[in-house]
C-alpha positions in Angstrom: -46.6 -14.0 -61.5 -42.7 -14.6 -61.6 -40.4 -13.9 -58.9 -36.4 -14.6 -59.2 -34.4 -14.3 -55.8 -31.8 -13.3 -57.2 -28.8 -13.5 -54.0 -29.6 -17.6 -52.9 -29.5 -21.6 -54.1 -32.6 -23.2 -53.6 -32.7 -25.0 -51.6 -30.4 -24.3 -49.4 -31.3 -20.5 -48.2 -34.9 -20.7 -47.6 -36.1 -23.1 -45.8 -38.7 -25.1 -47.4 -41.8 -23.9 -45.2 -41.1 -20.8 -47.0 -40.9 -21.4 -50.3 -44.2 -23.9 -50.0 -45.6 -21.0 -48.9 -44.6 -18.8 -51.6 -45.7 -21.4 -54.6 -48.8 -22.0 -53.0 -50.2 -18.6 -53.0 -49.2 -18.5 -57.0 -46.0 -17.2 -57.3 -43.9 -18.8 -60.2 -40.2 -18.6 -58.0 -36.8 -19.3 -59.4 -33.7 -18.9 -57.2 -30.4 -18.4 -58.2 -26.8 -17.1 -56.5 -26.2 -14.3 -59.3 -22.6 -13.4 -59.0 -22.0 -12.1 -62.6 -24.7 -9.9 -64.9 -24.8 -12.9 -67.2 -26.3 -14.8 -64.2 -28.8 -12.7 -63.5 -29.8 -11.6 -67.0 -30.5 -15.5 -67.5 -32.5 -16.0 -64.3 -34.6 -12.9 -64.6 -35.1 -12.0 -67.9 -38.7 -13.2 -67.8 -39.5 -12.2 -63.9 -41.9 -9.6 -62.8 -40.2 -9.1 -59.5 -36.5 -9.3 -58.3 -35.8 -10.6 -54.9 -32.5 -10.4 -53.1 -30.9 -10.5 -49.7 -28.1 -7.9 -48.7 -26.3 -6.9 -51.9 -26.9 -8.2 -55.6 -23.6 -6.5 -57.4 -24.6 -7.6 -60.4 -28.2 -5.6 -60.6 -27.0 -2.4 -62.2 -28.5 0.4 -64.3 -27.6 -1.6 -67.4 -28.7 -4.9 -66.2 -32.3 -3.8 -65.3 -33.2 -2.3 -68.9 -32.1 -6.5 -70.1 -34.6 -7.4 -68.1 -38.4 -6.3 -69.4 -40.8 -7.4 -68.1 -39.1 -6.3 -64.0 -42.0 -4.4 -62.1 -40.3 -4.5 -58.7 -37.5 -5.0 -56.9 -37.5 -6.5 -53.6 -34.8 -6.4 -50.5 -36.0 -8.6 -47.5 -34.8 -6.3 -44.8 -34.4 -2.6 -44.6 -31.0 -1.2 -46.5 -31.9 -0.3 -50.4 -28.7 2.4 -50.7 -26.9 -0.3 -53.3 -30.0 -0.7 -55.2 -30.2 1.6 -59.2 -32.6 3.9 -57.9 -32.4 6.3 -61.0 -32.6 3.8 -63.4 -35.5 1.8 -61.9 -37.8 5.1 -61.3 -37.2 6.0 -65.2 -38.6 2.7 -66.3 -41.3 2.8 -63.2 -40.2 0.0 -61.5 -41.3 -0.4 -57.5 -38.2 -0.8 -54.8 -39.7 -2.4 -51.8 -38.2 -3.6 -48.6 -39.1 -5.0 -45.6 -38.3 -2.8 -42.4 -40.8 -3.8 -40.0 -38.7 -7.2 -40.1 -36.1 -6.0 -38.2 -37.6 -2.5 -36.4 -37.7 -3.8 -32.9 -34.4 -5.6 -33.2 -32.4 -2.6 -34.4 -34.4 0.0 -32.1 -33.6 -2.3 -29.3 -30.4 -2.0 -29.7 -29.7 1.4 -30.0 -31.8 2.1 -27.1 -29.0 -0.2 -25.0 -25.5 1.5 -27.0 -27.2 4.8 -25.7 -27.4 3.7 -21.8 -24.2 1.4 -22.1 -22.6 4.3 -23.4 -24.4 7.0 -20.7 -23.4 4.7 -18.0 -19.5 4.2 -19.3 -20.2 0.3 -18.9 -17.3 -0.5 -21.7 -14.9 1.6 -19.1 -16.5 -0.6 -16.2 -15.8 -3.6 -17.7 -12.1 -3.2 -19.6 -10.8 -2.0 -16.0 -12.5 -4.6 -14.1 -11.0 -7.4 -16.8 -7.6 -5.7 -16.8 -8.0 -6.6 -12.9 -8.2 -2.6 -12.3 -11.1 -0.9 -10.7 -12.3 2.4 -12.1 -11.7 5.7 -10.0 -14.9 7.5 -9.4 -13.8 10.2 -11.2 -13.2 8.7 -14.3 -16.6 6.6 -14.3 -19.3 9.2 -13.2 -21.8 8.1 -16.0 -24.4 10.2 -17.7 -27.9 11.4 -15.8 -30.9 10.5 -18.2 -34.0 11.5 -16.3 -35.1 15.1 -18.0 -32.3 15.2 -21.0 -33.1 15.6 -24.7 -33.0 12.8 -26.9 -32.7 13.9 -30.8 -34.0 11.4 -32.8 -32.5 12.0 -36.8 -35.2 10.8 -39.2 -38.1 9.6 -37.1 -39.2 5.7 -39.2 -40.3 3.2 -37.3 -37.2 1.9 -35.6 -36.9 5.9 -34.1 -40.1 5.9 -32.9 -39.7 2.6 -31.5 -36.6 4.0 -29.8 -38.5 7.0 -28.5 -40.8 4.4 -27.2 -38.6 2.0 -25.3 -36.9 4.9 -23.6 -39.6 6.9 -22.6 -39.2 5.4 -19.1 -36.4 7.8 -18.5 -38.6 11.0 -19.1 -36.4 12.2 -21.7 -37.8 14.6 -23.9 -37.9 13.4 -27.2 -37.1 15.9 -30.5 -36.7 14.5 -34.0 -35.4 16.1 -37.5 -37.3 14.6 -40.7 -38.4 16.0 -44.0 -41.3 13.9 -44.0 -42.4 14.5 -40.5 -44.6 17.4 -40.3 -43.7 17.8 -35.9 -40.1 17.3 -37.0 -37.0 20.4 -36.0 -34.1 22.0 -37.6 -31.5 19.5 -37.8 -29.1 22.3 -36.0 -31.7 23.1 -33.2 -31.4 19.7 -32.9 -27.9 19.2 -32.4 -27.8 22.5 -30.4 -30.9 21.5 -28.2 -29.9 17.4 -27.9 -27.8 15.5 -25.2 -27.8 11.8 -27.2 -28.3 12.1 -30.4 -29.7 8.7 -32.6 -29.7 8.2 -36.1 -32.3 6.8 -38.2 -32.5 8.2 -41.5 -31.2 5.9 -44.7 -28.3 6.4 -47.1 -28.8 8.5 -49.5 -27.2 11.3 -51.9 -28.7 13.5 -49.1 -27.2 11.9 -46.0 -24.5 11.3 -46.8 -22.2 12.8 -44.2 -24.6 14.5 -42.8 -22.9 14.6 -39.7 -19.5 15.8 -40.3 -17.4 18.6 -38.7 -20.3 21.8 -38.7 -22.7 19.6 -37.6 -20.4 18.3 -34.3 -19.2 21.9 -34.0 -23.2 22.6 -33.2 -23.5 19.8 -30.4 -23.0 19.9 -26.7 -20.1 19.0 -25.6 -21.3 16.3 -23.5 -23.2 15.0 -26.5 -23.7 11.6 -27.0 -24.0 10.1 -30.8 -25.8 6.5 -31.8 -25.4 5.2 -35.0 -28.0 2.3 -36.1 -28.8 3.1 -39.9 -25.9 3.6 -41.6 -22.0 4.1 -41.2 -21.1 6.5 -44.3 -24.2 8.9 -42.9 -21.1 10.1 -40.8 -18.2 11.4 -41.7 -15.8 9.2 -39.5 -13.1 11.4 -40.0 -14.7 14.4 -38.7 -16.3 12.2 -36.0 -12.3 11.0 -35.1 -11.7 14.4 -34.9 -14.4 15.5 -32.9 -13.9 13.2 -30.6 -10.2 14.1 -30.1 -11.2 17.8 -29.4 -13.9 16.4 -27.1 -16.3 18.1 -29.2 -18.4 15.6 -27.8 -18.7 13.4 -25.4 -18.4 9.6 -27.3 -20.0 7.9 -29.6 -21.6 4.5 -30.0 -21.8 2.7 -33.6 -23.4 -0.5 -34.7 -22.3 0.5 -38.5 -19.3 2.1 -39.8 -17.9 3.5 -43.1 -15.9 0.4 -43.9 -16.8 -3.0 -42.6 -15.3 -5.0 -40.6 -13.4 -1.3 -39.5 -10.2 -1.0 -40.2 -7.5 -2.5 -38.4 -5.9 0.4 -37.7 -8.7 2.8 -37.1 -8.2 5.5 -34.3 -11.8 4.7 -33.0 -11.2 0.9 -31.8 -8.5 2.2 -28.9 -10.9 5.4 -27.7 -12.3 5.0 -24.3 -15.4 6.9 -25.5 -16.3 4.8 -27.8 -18.7 1.5 -28.6 -18.5 -0.4 -32.0 -20.8 -3.8 -32.5 -20.3 -5.2 -35.4 -23.3 -4.4 -37.7 -25.1 -6.8 -35.5 -28.3 -4.8 -34.5 -30.9 -6.6 -36.4 -29.9 -10.2 -35.9 -31.5 -11.7 -32.7 -32.7 -15.2 -31.7 -36.4 -14.3 -33.1 -34.4 -12.6 -36.5 -34.8 -15.8 -39.1 -39.1 -16.0 -38.1 -39.4 -12.2 -38.5 -37.0 -11.8 -41.3 -38.9 -14.8 -43.6 -42.4 -14.0 -42.6 -42.3 -10.4 -43.5 -40.6 -11.3 -46.9 -43.5 -14.1 -47.8 -45.9 -11.4 -46.6 -44.6 -8.7 -48.7 -44.2 -11.1 -52.2 -47.9 -12.3 -51.3 -48.6 -8.2 -51.2 -46.7 -7.8 -54.1 -48.7 -10.9 -56.0 -52.4 -8.8 -55.8 -50.0 -6.3 -58.6 -50.8 -2.8 -56.6 -47.0 -2.2 -56.6 -47.5 1.2 -55.8 -48.9 0.8 -52.6 -45.9 -1.5 -51.5 -43.4 0.4 -52.7 -40.1 1.8 -50.4 -41.4 1.8 -47.2 -38.5 4.1 -44.9 -40.7 4.7 -42.2 
């Protein structure tokens, strides 16, 4: 079985020991940093599996038609919103990912953002760094214990966030069409004190959180997003914060990245922004490569259906 790694040179980005592990499993591997359609087709014309890191812009529906042997597209990590879903489905090509490689790190980051925002850590830090001391009237924080945590999307990361924050005696509810215990989104928005987003970006979830949703939230609600920036309508978020519809937001992702230099979000006191860094801990490389190799070994068995996309 042949795999084409379409978003890396070899040698270089793939550590040698992982290349050796893939090849010793019996998989033929070719690698190339494909920046054009022609480069991709040339490299992968006879490949059974396309393997990629992040986004590969040349991989379009039209290019997929030029890859007659392709049976699976594997994206190391979690995000798959840039892939040619419709055409892959029509051609019965499996789409695979490895969210387990980053789930724990992203969950830790989401929990950290919630705690930092609820306790107004950023305000105290800025005040003290500037030589001031935040008065109690401005620095009073949110009490966590006994409050309600709303998780939008209830996959692996969301469930880890729930576990990590369980020590605060939060009541957790979730909205997820694939979960039998799901509550309606409107109910979650109305009940939750803290709302954490963990859904993939699809046509159905793009701008899932917009003006109407902000109007349903509690005025002291806090919103956390470590999923994809476009799940939130950013202009609606800015308006909601300006009009005090909600109390604050903490974002690891934004609609445009890097965030525009003139975005009002940069200067809001009740906003924390990190640079899409949630997955990147000092264990990232080990987890990333081990999970990638394990997924390729599963694909080598040829049962593509059982290792197809995992959003949970």
